[in-house]
KOLMAR-392639 format. One line per field, with one value per residue (C-alpha): residue number from 1; residue in one letter; x, y, z. Coordinates in nm, 2 decimals, always signed. Example, Ala and Ser with C-alpha at 12.3 -4.5 7.8 and 13.67 -1.06 7.14 Angstrom:
<vobas>
num <- (1/2)
residu <- (A/S)
c1 <- (+1.23/+1.37)
c2 <- (-0.45/-0.11)
c3 <- (+0.78/+0.71)
</vobas>
This chain:
<vobas>
num <- (1/2/3/4/5/6/7/8/9/10/11/12/13/14/15/16/17/18/19/20/21/22/23/24/25/26/27/28/29/30/31/32/33/34/35/36/37/38/39/40/41/42/43/44/45/46/47/48/49/50/51/52/53/54/55/56/57/58/59/60/61/62/63/64/65/66/67/68/69/70/71/72/73/74/75/76/77/78/79/80/81/82/83/84/85/86/87/88/89/90/91/92/93/94/95/96/97/98/99/100/101/102/103/104/105/106/107/108/109/110/111/112/113/114/115/116/117/118/119/120/121/122/123/124/125/126/127/128/129/130/131/132/133/134/135/136/137/138/139/140/141/142/143/144/145/146/147/148/149/150/151/152/153/154/155/156/157/158/159/160/161/162/163/164/165/166/167/168/169/170/171/172/173/174/175/176/177/178/179/180/181/182/183/184/185/186/187/188/189/190/191/192/193/194/195/196/197/198/199/200/201/202/203/204/205/206/207/208/209/210/211/212/213/214/215/216/217/218/219/220/221/222/223/224/225/226/227/228/229/230/231/232/233/234/235/236/237/238/239/240/241/242/243/244/245/246/247/248/249/250/251/252/253/254/255/256/257/258/259/260/261/262/263/264/265/266/267/268/269/270/271/272/273/274/275/276/277/278/279/280/281/282/283/284/285/286/287/288/289/290/291/292/293/294/295/296/297/298/299/300/301/302/303/304/305/306/307/308/309/310/311/312/313/314/315/316/317/318/319/320/321/322/323/324/325/326/327/328/329/330/331/332/333/334/335/336/337/338/339/340/341/342/343/344/345/346/347/348/349/350/351/352/353/354/355/356/357/358/359/360/361/362/363/364/365/366/367/368/369/370/371/372/373/374/375/376/377/378/379/380/381/382/383/384/385/386/387/388/389/390/391/392/393/394/395/396/397/398/399/400/401/402/403/404/405/406/407/408/409/410/411/412/413/414/415/416/417/418/419/420/421/422/423/424/425/426/427/428/429/430/431/432/433/434/435/436/437/438/439/440/441/442/443/444/445/446/447/448/449/450/451/452/453/454/455/456/457/458/459/460/461/462/463/464/465/466/467/468/469/470/471/472/473)
residu <- (X/X/X/X/X/X/X/X/X/X/X/X/X/X/X/X/X/X/X/X/X/X/X/X/X/X/X/X/X/X/X/X/X/X/X/X/X/X/X/X/X/X/X/X/X/X/X/X/X/X/X/X/X/X/X/X/X/X/X/X/X/X/X/X/X/X/X/X/X/X/X/X/X/X/X/X/X/X/X/X/X/X/X/X/X/X/X/X/X/X/X/X/X/X/X/X/X/X/X/X/X/X/X/X/X/X/X/X/X/X/X/X/X/X/X/X/X/X/X/X/X/X/X/X/X/X/X/X/X/X/X/X/X/X/X/X/X/X/X/X/X/X/X/X/X/X/X/X/X/X/X/X/X/X/X/X/X/X/X/X/X/X/X/X/X/X/X/X/X/X/X/X/X/X/X/X/X/X/X/X/X/X/X/X/X/X/X/X/X/X/X/X/X/X/X/X/X/X/X/X/X/X/X/X/X/X/X/X/X/X/X/X/X/X/X/X/X/X/X/X/X/X/X/X/X/X/X/X/X/X/X/X/X/X/X/X/X/X/X/X/X/X/X/X/X/X/X/X/X/X/X/X/X/X/X/X/X/X/X/X/X/X/X/X/X/X/X/X/X/X/X/X/X/X/X/X/X/X/X/X/X/X/X/X/X/X/X/X/X/X/X/X/X/X/X/X/X/X/X/X/X/X/X/X/X/X/X/X/X/X/X/X/X/X/X/X/X/X/X/X/X/X/X/X/X/X/X/X/X/X/X/X/X/X/X/X/X/X/X/X/X/X/X/X/X/X/X/X/X/X/X/X/X/X/X/X/X/X/X/X/X/X/X/X/X/X/X/X/X/X/X/X/X/X/X/X/X/X/X/X/X/X/X/X/X/X/X/X/X/X/X/X/X/X/X/X/X/X/X/X/X/X/X/X/X/X/X/X/X/X/X/X/X/X/X/X/X/X/X/X/X/X/X/X/X/X/X/X/X/X/X/X/X/X/X/X/X/X/X/X/X/X/X/X/X/X/X/X/X/X/X/X/X/X/X/X/X/X/X/X/X/X/X/X/X/X/X/X/X/X/X/X/X)
c1 <- (-2.95/-2.91/-2.90/-3.16/-3.10/-3.26/-3.16/-3.20/-3.22/-3.16/-3.20/-3.37/-3.48/-3.82/-3.76/-3.42/-3.56/-3.84/-3.59/-3.34/-3.61/-3.75/-3.41/-3.37/-3.72/-3.68/-3.43/-3.66/-3.45/-3.65/-3.63/-3.69/-3.66/-3.58/-3.58/-3.35/-3.06/-3.27/-3.53/-3.27/-3.12/-3.47/-3.54/-3.23/-3.30/-3.65/-3.51/-3.47/-3.16/-3.04/-2.78/-2.67/-2.74/-2.74/-2.68/-2.69/-2.39/-2.55/-2.87/-3.03/-3.03/-2.77/-2.58/-2.45/-2.13/-2.31/-2.57/-2.30/-2.12/-2.45/-2.55/-2.20/-2.23/-2.56/-2.43/-2.05/-2.04/-2.31/-2.22/-2.27/-2.23/-2.23/-2.43/-2.33/-2.40/-2.05/-1.72/-1.59/-1.26/-1.24/-1.58/-1.53/-1.21/-1.39/-1.66/-1.40/-1.25/-1.59/-1.64/-1.81/-1.71/-1.79/-1.95/-2.15/-2.16/-2.52/-2.65/-2.54/-2.65/-2.83/-2.52/-2.31/-2.56/-2.58/-2.21/-2.18/-2.47/-2.31/-1.98/-2.15/-2.40/-2.21/-2.21/-1.97/-1.72/-1.70/-1.66/-1.38/-1.17/-1.26/-0.99/-0.85/-0.54/-0.59/-0.32/-0.20/+0.11/+0.39/+0.50/+0.26/-0.07/-0.30/-0.48/-0.77/-0.89/-0.88/-1.13/-0.85/-0.73/-1.09/-1.13/-0.80/-0.92/-1.25/-1.06/-0.82/-1.11/-1.26/-0.94/-0.83/-1.10/-1.01/-0.70/-0.53/-0.19/-0.21/+0.04/+0.09/+0.22/+0.32/+0.61/+0.88/+0.75/+0.38/+0.31/+0.30/+0.42/+0.15/-0.11/+0.02/-0.01/-0.36/-0.46/-0.31/-0.48/-0.82/-0.78/-0.86/-0.48/-0.45/-0.36/-0.08/+0.27/+0.33/+0.68/+0.84/+1.14/+1.31/+1.43/+1.66/+1.83/+1.94/+2.22/+2.11/+2.31/+2.16/+1.80/+1.71/+1.83/+1.66/+1.32/+1.34/+1.60/+1.88/+2.01/+2.34/+2.62/+2.42/+2.71/+3.02/+2.93/+2.60/+2.67/+2.31/+1.97/+1.78/+1.41/+1.34/+1.08/+0.81/+0.83/+0.83/+0.53/+0.32/-0.05/+0.04/+0.12/+0.45/+0.53/+0.79/+0.90/+1.09/+0.99/+1.14/+1.49/+1.45/+1.69/+1.52/+1.61/+1.46/+1.15/+1.10/+1.11/+0.87/+0.63/+0.63/+0.55/+0.26/+0.13/+0.17/+0.26/+0.56/+0.94/+1.26/+1.53/+1.87/+2.06/+1.75/+1.52/+1.24/+0.93/+0.79/+0.42/+0.31/+0.00/+0.12/-0.06/+0.18/+0.17/+0.42/+0.52/+0.73/+0.78/+0.93/+0.79/+0.60/+0.58/+0.95/+1.05/+0.85/+1.00/+1.35/+1.29/+1.37/+1.04/+0.90/+0.58/+0.43/+0.52/+0.37/+0.04/+0.04/+0.10/-0.14/-0.46/-0.55/-0.35/-0.37/-0.20/-0.12/-0.13/+0.16/+0.12/+0.09/-0.24/-0.39/-0.30/-0.61/-0.40/-0.09/-0.23/-0.33/+0.01/+0.20/+0.02/+0.05/+0.42/+0.48/+0.29/+0.46/+0.81/+0.80/+0.74/+1.01/+1.27/+1.14/+1.08/+0.78/+0.57/+0.64/+0.36/+0.25/+0.17/-0.07/+0.23/+0.42/+0.11/+0.06/+0.42/+0.37/+0.05/+0.22/+0.53/+0.52/+0.68/+0.87/+0.98/+0.62/+0.55/+0.92/+1.01/+0.73/+0.84/+1.20/+1.09/+0.92/+1.23/+1.45/+1.20/+1.19/+1.57/+1.65/+1.34/+1.35/+1.02/+1.17/+1.44/+1.18/+0.97/+1.28/+1.34/+1.01/+1.06/+1.10/+1.46/+1.57/+1.57/+1.20/+1.24/+1.06/+1.34/+1.48/+1.83/+1.83/+2.13/+2.38/+2.59/+2.29/+2.13/+2.45/+2.53/+2.18/+2.23/+2.56/+2.40/+2.13/+2.29/+2.66/+2.89/+3.17/+3.17/+2.80/+2.87/+3.15/+2.92/+2.65/+2.89/+3.02/+2.67/+2.58/+2.89/+2.84/+2.47/+2.56/+2.82/+2.58/+2.31/+2.56/+2.67/+2.31/+2.24/+2.55/+2.45/+2.08/+1.99/+2.15/+2.23/+2.48/+2.68/+2.66/+2.79/+3.09/+3.15/+3.16/+3.36/+3.11/+2.90/+2.55/+2.40/+2.58/+2.46/+2.10/+2.13/+2.27/+2.00/+1.75/+1.95/+1.98/+1.64/+1.78/+1.48/+1.45/+1.22/+1.11/+1.32/+1.62/+1.76/+1.77/+1.78/+1.45/+1.41/+1.31/+1.41)
c2 <- (-0.04/+0.08/-0.20/-0.17/-0.27/-0.33/-0.03/+0.03/+0.40/+0.52/+0.88/+1.05/+1.36/+1.28/+1.55/+1.41/+1.05/+1.15/+1.34/+1.06/+0.80/+1.00/+1.01/+0.64/+0.54/+0.75/+0.48/+0.20/+0.10/-0.09/+0.12/+0.03/+0.32/+0.35/+0.66/+0.52/+0.28/+0.04/+0.03/-0.04/-0.33/-0.47/-0.47/-0.68/-0.91/-0.98/-1.09/-0.78/-0.83/-0.50/-0.48/-0.15/+0.06/+0.44/+0.52/+0.86/+0.92/+1.14/+1.01/+1.00/+0.66/+0.43/+0.65/+0.57/+0.41/+0.18/+0.09/+0.02/-0.22/-0.40/-0.44/-0.57/-0.82/-0.95/-0.95/-0.92/-0.86/-0.59/-0.27/+0.04/+0.41/+0.67/+1.00/+1.31/+1.68/+1.75/+1.64/+1.49/+1.32/+1.13/+0.97/+0.89/+0.71/+0.52/+0.42/+0.29/+0.08/-0.06/-0.16/+0.13/+0.14/+0.51/+0.82/+1.12/+1.47/+1.62/+1.79/+1.59/+1.59/+1.30/+1.23/+1.18/+0.94/+0.75/+0.72/+0.57/+0.32/+0.23/+0.14/-0.06/-0.27/-0.44/-0.15/-0.13/+0.06/-0.22/-0.48/-0.28/-0.33/-0.69/-0.82/-0.55/-0.34/+0.01/+0.23/+0.50/+0.63/+0.51/+0.16/+0.20/+0.00/-0.15/-0.49/-0.59/-0.94/-1.11/-1.03/-0.89/-0.65/-0.54/-0.45/-0.25/-0.07/+0.03/+0.14/+0.35/+0.52/+0.61/+0.72/+0.92/+1.18/+1.20/+1.42/+1.21/+1.02/+0.66/+0.39/+0.12/-0.21/-0.53/-0.74/-0.60/-0.59/-0.61/-0.28/-0.02/+0.26/+0.17/+0.18/+0.53/+0.65/+0.51/+0.70/+1.02/+0.97/+0.93/+1.22/+1.59/+1.64/+1.43/+1.73/+1.82/+1.67/+1.32/+1.25/+0.95/+0.96/+0.63/+0.68/+0.38/+0.48/+0.82/+0.84/+0.95/+1.27/+1.38/+1.27/+1.59/+1.82/+1.60/+1.64/+1.99/+2.17/+2.40/+2.76/+2.86/+2.80/+2.55/+2.30/+2.26/+2.26/+2.43/+2.72/+2.81/+2.75/+2.44/+2.36/+2.02/+1.76/+1.90/+2.24/+2.09/+1.88/+2.16/+2.09/+1.75/+1.40/+1.27/+0.90/+0.83/+0.48/+0.26/+0.50/+0.26/+0.34/+0.71/+0.83/+0.90/+1.27/+1.32/+1.12/+1.40/+1.67/+1.48/+1.45/+1.83/+1.85/+1.61/+1.82/+2.17/+2.14/+2.37/+2.32/+2.51/+2.45/+2.35/+2.67/+2.88/+2.99/+3.10/+2.88/+2.74/+2.63/+2.36/+2.17/+1.81/+1.48/+1.23/+0.86/+0.63/+0.27/+0.00/-0.37/-0.37/-0.56/-0.27/-0.41/-0.50/-0.16/+0.02/-0.19/-0.13/+0.25/+0.21/+0.37/+0.65/+0.55/+0.91/+0.92/+0.58/+0.68/+1.00/+0.81/+0.53/+0.74/+0.47/+0.15/-0.06/-0.40/-0.53/-0.91/-1.09/-1.23/-1.59/-1.49/-1.33/-1.58/-1.49/-1.19/-1.39/-1.46/-1.09/-0.97/-1.21/-1.10/-0.73/-0.76/-0.96/-0.71/-0.41/-0.55/-0.69/-0.34/-0.19/-0.44/-0.44/-0.82/-1.03/-1.14/-1.50/-1.75/-1.83/-2.20/-2.38/-2.57/-2.25/-2.08/-2.37/-2.35/-1.98/-2.04/-2.30/-2.08/-1.89/-1.57/-1.46/-1.15/-1.07/-0.84/-0.75/-1.12/-1.18/-0.88/-0.99/-1.35/-1.21/-1.00/-1.31/-1.52/-1.26/-1.24/-1.61/-1.72/-2.07/-2.18/-2.50/-2.29/-2.05/-2.33/-2.48/-2.15/-2.19/-2.55/-2.60/-2.66/-2.99/-2.83/-2.76/-2.38/-2.25/-2.01/-1.85/-2.01/-2.16/-2.33/-2.05/-2.23/-2.32/-1.98/-1.79/-2.01/-1.95/-1.58/-1.59/-1.78/-1.52/-1.19/-1.19/-1.48/-1.51/-1.15/-1.19/-1.52/-1.36/-1.08/-1.31/-1.53/-1.22/-1.09/-1.43/-1.45/-1.09/-1.15/-1.47/-1.28/-1.01/-1.26/-1.44/-1.11/-1.02/-1.36/-1.34/-1.00/-1.10/-0.85/-0.55/-0.37/-0.13/-0.41/-0.61/-0.30/-0.28/-0.65/-0.62/-0.30/-0.10/+0.20/+0.16/+0.33/+0.09/-0.21/-0.09/-0.04/-0.39/-0.55/-0.39/-0.47/-0.84/-0.87/-1.01/-1.08/-1.18/-1.48/-1.60/-1.92/-1.84/-1.56/-1.63/-1.47/-1.37/-1.18/-0.83/-0.48)
c3 <- (-1.70/-1.34/-1.08/-0.80/-0.44/-0.10/+0.11/+0.48/+0.54/+0.90/+1.01/+1.31/+1.11/+0.94/+0.67/+0.57/+0.58/+0.33/+0.11/+0.08/+0.04/-0.26/-0.42/-0.38/-0.50/-0.82/-0.93/-0.81/-0.51/-0.25/+0.07/+0.44/+0.68/+1.05/+1.27/+1.54/+1.56/+1.77/+1.50/+1.23/+1.43/+1.49/+1.11/+1.04/+1.34/+1.20/+0.86/+0.64/+0.43/+0.29/+0.02/+0.17/+0.48/+0.47/+0.84/+1.01/+1.24/+1.50/+1.65/+1.99/+2.18/+2.03/+1.79/+1.44/+1.55/+1.80/+1.54/+1.29/+1.54/+1.61/+1.25/+1.16/+1.44/+1.30/+0.94/+0.92/+0.55/+0.55/+0.35/+0.55/+0.43/+0.71/+0.67/+0.86/+0.86/+1.01/+0.87/+1.20/+1.11/+1.44/+1.41/+1.04/+1.12/+1.40/+1.15/+0.91/+1.17/+1.26/+0.89/+0.72/+0.35/+0.27/+0.40/+0.27/+0.42/+0.43/+0.23/-0.07/-0.43/-0.60/-0.82/-0.51/-0.36/-0.70/-0.71/-0.37/-0.43/-0.76/-0.59/-0.32/-0.49/-0.78/-1.03/-1.32/-1.11/-0.86/-1.13/-1.29/-0.99/-0.94/-1.16/-1.39/-1.37/-1.25/-1.39/-1.16/-1.34/-1.57/-1.44/-1.14/-1.13/-0.87/-0.89/-0.67/-0.76/-0.42/-0.14/+0.07/-0.19/-0.28/+0.09/+0.07/-0.24/-0.07/+0.24/+0.02/-0.14/+0.19/+0.37/+0.07/+0.15/+0.52/+0.57/+0.83/+0.84/+0.73/+0.83/+0.55/+0.68/+0.50/+0.39/+0.16/-0.20/-0.13/-0.29/-0.01/-0.24/-0.50/-0.23/-0.12/-0.48/-0.50/-0.19/-0.33/-0.67/-0.50/-0.27/-0.32/-0.34/-0.66/-0.88/-0.64/-0.58/-0.46/-0.33/-0.18/+0.06/+0.15/+0.50/+0.48/+0.15/+0.27/+0.52/+0.87/+0.86/+0.53/+0.59/+0.79/+0.52/+0.26/+0.44/+0.57/+0.35/+0.46/+0.45/+0.29/+0.54/+0.75/+0.70/+0.50/+0.13/+0.18/-0.06/-0.13/+0.03/-0.07/+0.01/+0.15/+0.04/+0.28/+0.12/-0.23/-0.14/+0.00/-0.06/-0.18/-0.03/+0.10/+0.16/+0.42/+0.33/+0.58/+0.86/+1.11/+0.98/+1.07/+1.35/+1.68/+1.69/+1.35/+1.45/+1.72/+1.45/+1.23/+1.53/+1.55/+1.18/+1.23/+1.52/+1.39/+1.02/+1.09/+1.09/+1.03/+0.77/+0.89/+0.98/+1.01/+1.29/+1.06/+1.09/+0.77/+0.77/+0.52/+0.44/+0.36/+0.38/+0.54/+0.46/+0.62/+0.53/+0.70/+0.72/+1.07/+1.37/+1.53/+1.89/+1.88/+1.74/+2.01/+2.29/+2.17/+2.12/+1.75/+1.68/+1.91/+2.07/+2.04/+1.67/+1.61/+1.76/+1.55/+1.23/+1.33/+1.28/+1.03/+0.95/+0.63/+0.62/+0.27/+0.25/+0.09/-0.26/-0.13/+0.04/-0.28/-0.55/-0.75/-0.87/-0.99/-1.34/-1.38/-1.26/-1.47/-1.79/-1.71/-1.63/-1.95/-2.17/-2.02/-2.00/-2.35/-2.48/-2.26/-2.38/-2.74/-2.73/-2.83/-2.53/-2.43/-2.37/-2.01/-2.06/-1.82/-1.67/-1.60/-1.46/-1.23/-1.11/-1.04/-0.85/-0.63/-0.56/-0.23/-0.37/-0.06/-0.25/-0.34/-0.64/-0.68/-0.71/-0.96/-1.17/-1.18/-1.26/-1.58/-1.66/-1.65/-1.85/-2.12/-2.14/-2.12/-2.32/-2.17/-2.01/-1.86/-1.69/-1.56/-1.42/-1.25/-1.07/-0.89/-0.77/-0.39/-0.28/-0.12/+0.22/+0.18/+0.12/-0.19/-0.29/-0.60/-0.57/-0.92/-1.07/-1.11/-1.38/-1.59/-1.57/-1.63/-1.93/-2.07/-2.03/-2.20/-2.50/-2.54/-2.45/-2.54/-2.47/-2.22/-2.10/-2.00/-1.83/-1.62/-1.52/-1.41/-1.21/-1.04/-0.95/-0.82/-0.59/-0.47/-0.39/-0.20/+0.01/+0.10/+0.20/+0.42/+0.59/+0.65/+0.81/+1.03/+1.16/+1.20/+0.93/+1.10/+0.77/+0.93/+1.08/+0.75/+0.56/+0.80/+0.77/+0.39/+0.40/+0.19/+0.27/+0.42/+0.12/-0.12/+0.08/+0.06/-0.32/-0.37/-0.15/-0.38/-0.70/-0.62/-0.44/-0.12/+0.10/+0.47/+0.56/+0.90/+0.90/+0.68/+0.47/+0.11/-0.23/-0.39/-0.71/-0.63/-0.72)
</vobas>
């Protein structure tokens, strides 16, 4: 049975007001109308409590944006959908920043209106995302059980249909790539290519050719032309991960692509035009990066058409049981093992843990639990350390011995001990260089790319007070 709602309909055109009201009342929604923003605000001030507001963007007097702002001040949690006869990206983005949860372009069909209302007033679709796993691709899923992640999910659905750059912020391991894939899937480009480029994992002198391609003879070894990621991703979406690691000169070229959607391959003067949706992700301190010129200010403001901040896992603990069960189910299939129980005691330990490595740490925790098969050892990993830090520095001898028991004896024990020592050495080098990864690579006498690989392999994470190991991939 369709759920009915109290709806405040605001539009300055009497004909449009009558038309939309008729569509709503056919489904038994209770409708209050207003011909101006002032009248809409007055209705709410006098006690009308709508479940949803349908608000025209362009009106005389106080316009839709001003009305939206005033309505949200009166009722901060009020759900507002903007209506507009023009697809004005700038105003839509403003509305999103002021708290609008969706928009419709007039004229629209009844099915479009029904879909929006269904998403906004507790329909089945909204409930689906309230605590279930939303599969996006193999090994990629999105969970929105906490209020913060439900808001992120709503924002993603809205921004997906507005073809602007989006800057994704958050700690390492919070799921920025997953959010980028969600935006792509919900966008009109969903049937086109999605590509990710990790700007930190590709050496600076190769990153330009990786993004923009090259012609034969452009440099030593370039025996044949090669298209770059932007060409391969034409009509699709590209995620530039770790954008703060991109060299300054390359940032200038990227800025040109954002402005004109044109570029040239290395070794060529021919201009290539593409239509690519750019998403960027980073976990750097933005003000600090701008102050030190690590990130160009003009590029930041181009990328920052809309910003989405992913909260760390410790701030959305409602999702931990869901994530644990999903990882256990998926990984037990991948490793051809029977799923292990998640007892109340182990679940409680997981809920109390701060998860400094976020989703990566949680994923690797389940991997180790599956391999070792020892619940008491798994719970011990999550206990706070004597210095007060809730880390993942579990007893190396005990864990390695358990691994040797379950997976192959002395050879496995030796390998685990080696990995533990190597990870500790890398963590110390990073701490000594204040997490300057290039300096740390030089200190360790390994390449920058090899260091980045090992940081991911061992899940070495940076915290505010100290640098410690956390399980992440």
